[in-house]
N, C-alpha and C positions, 0 to 999 in steps of 0.2 A: 701136602697140606695137612695140618693137624686136625684133630677131631673137632667137629662142629658142635656147639653147645645147643642142645634142645631143651635142657633143663638148667636154669641159671644157678640155683642153689644145689650143692652136692653134699654139704655137711662134712666133707672130708677135711676142711680147714678149721673145724671147730676146736681142734686140739692145739691151735697155734702153729700149725705147719701148712705148707703149700707145696704144690707139685711143680717141679721144673719141667721144661720141655723134653728132657730126656727120660722122664718118668720118676726120677729120684725126688725125695721129699726133703725139704729143709724148713727151718724155722722161718716164720714170716718176717722176722727182723734180720735174717741172714744178709750179709753184705751184697750178695748177688741180687736178692729181692729188693733191697734198698736201691741198688743201681738201676735195675730196669723199671722199678716203680717210679723213680724220680725222672727217668727218661719219659715215662708215660705221662707224668704230671707236666713235663715240658711240652709234650705233644698237645695236651689239653689247653695249656696256656697259649700256644700258637693258634689253636682253633679259636680261642677267644679273641686273639688279635685279629685273625682273619675276619671274624664276625664284625669287628669294628671298622673294617675297611670296605670301601665300595667294591662291588663285584668285579668292576673293571680296573681296580687299582693295580698299578704296575707290579706291586709286590705279591699279589695273590698267587700267581703261577709258581713262583719260586718257593713261597711258604708252603704251598701244597706239596711240592716236591720234598721239602724238608720234613713235612709230616710223614710222608711215606718212608723216607730214610730213617726217621726216628723210630718208626714201627719196626723196620728192619733191625736197627740197633737194639731195640728192646728184645726182639726175637733172638738175636745172637747172644745177648746177655742171659736170656732165659734158658738157653741150651749150651751148656759148657762145651767149649771146643768147636762151636759152630760159627761160621763167618758168613754174613750176608752183605754188610756195608762194604762198598768198593772204594779204593783209594781215590778214584775220580771225583767222589763226592766232596772231598776236601778242596781239590782244585776248582771245581765248579763254584763252590762257596766263595773262594778267594776272588774269582772273577765277578761274582755277584756283588761282593763288597766293593771292589774297585769301581764297578759301574755306578752304584748308588752314592758312593763317596766322592765321585768326580766333581760334582757341582756344589759340594759343601765347602764353606770356608774352613781353613785350618783351625783345629781345636787348640785354643790357647789357655783356656780355663776349664775347670771342672764344671760340669753341668748337673743340675738337679733333675731327678726323674720327674717328668711332667711335660708341660708345654701344651699338651692336648690330651684328651682321653686315650686316643690311639697310641700316642707316644708313651704315655704312662703304662699302658698295657704292654707295649714292647719292652719297656724297662723291667716290668715284672717278669716277663718271659726270659729276659736276659739274666736276671738273678737266679731264676729257677734253672736255667741252662748251666750257670756256673756251679750251682749245687749238684746238678747231675754229673758234671765233669768231676767234681770232688768225690762223689760216690763211686764213679767208675774207676777213678784213680786209686781210691782206697782198696777197691776190689782187686785191681791190677797188682797191688803189692802182695797179695796172698794167692791169687789165682791168675791164670793166663787169660788175657782179654785181647781183642783186636786193637792194636795201636791206632788204627785209622779211626776207631770210634772216639778215642780221646782227642785226636786232632780235630775230628769233625765237630765235636761239642765245643772245642775252643774256638773254632772259626764261626760256628753258629752264634755263639755269644757275641762275637765281634760284629757279625752281620746285624744282629738284633740291636746292638748299640748304635750302629750307623743308621739303621732304619728308624730308630727312635728319633735321631737327630733330624732326619728327613721329615718324619711325621710331625714333629714339633713345629716345623717351618711351613707346613702346608696351609693353604687358605689364609695366608697372611700372619700366621702364628710365629712364635719365636721361642728359642730355648731360654731357660732360666739359668743364669750363671750363678755358681756358688760364690758366696762372699763370706769370709770368716767373720763371725759376729763379734768376737772378742779378740780381734787381731792385736798382737802386741804393737804398741806404738814405738816407732823408731825415732830417736832424736834426730833432728835435722842436722845435717853435716855442715 
């Protein structure tokens, strides 16, 4: 386990650098820092989503597991060459997606983020997840990263999309379907 912080401010980052888990220092806007910082942001968004759900909501346990996995992913991104996230995480997420998607009608149209506050928060988390995936992918083009982390982020964004659909329908709610405002008019045949 790493060092425990007894003093929160260290002043070591005042020059625009930050320490990685291996002790090296990089600029605060380094691709690696952007990647694990965005994973951390995603974790915070999922915490917000969990706060919107009742304590006994069926998604709570899985979302807590996701938060732990994201912390692991952030840790491995912070320590070059280190791997914490296991391939099973991807398969477990696919199973969770299949379970919550089973009772939803097929998606035939685009939906707008919203439907309920919890659904909207899930959509925000989904978009942050996609950004985290882009940041980790960009890092992977220059440095080695665990492929399972990229796969995991891809699946988590899918899970969050399906969960948003579920949450929009809870308590008699519904999804809002996208309609093109200025759709071209087609002459009748």
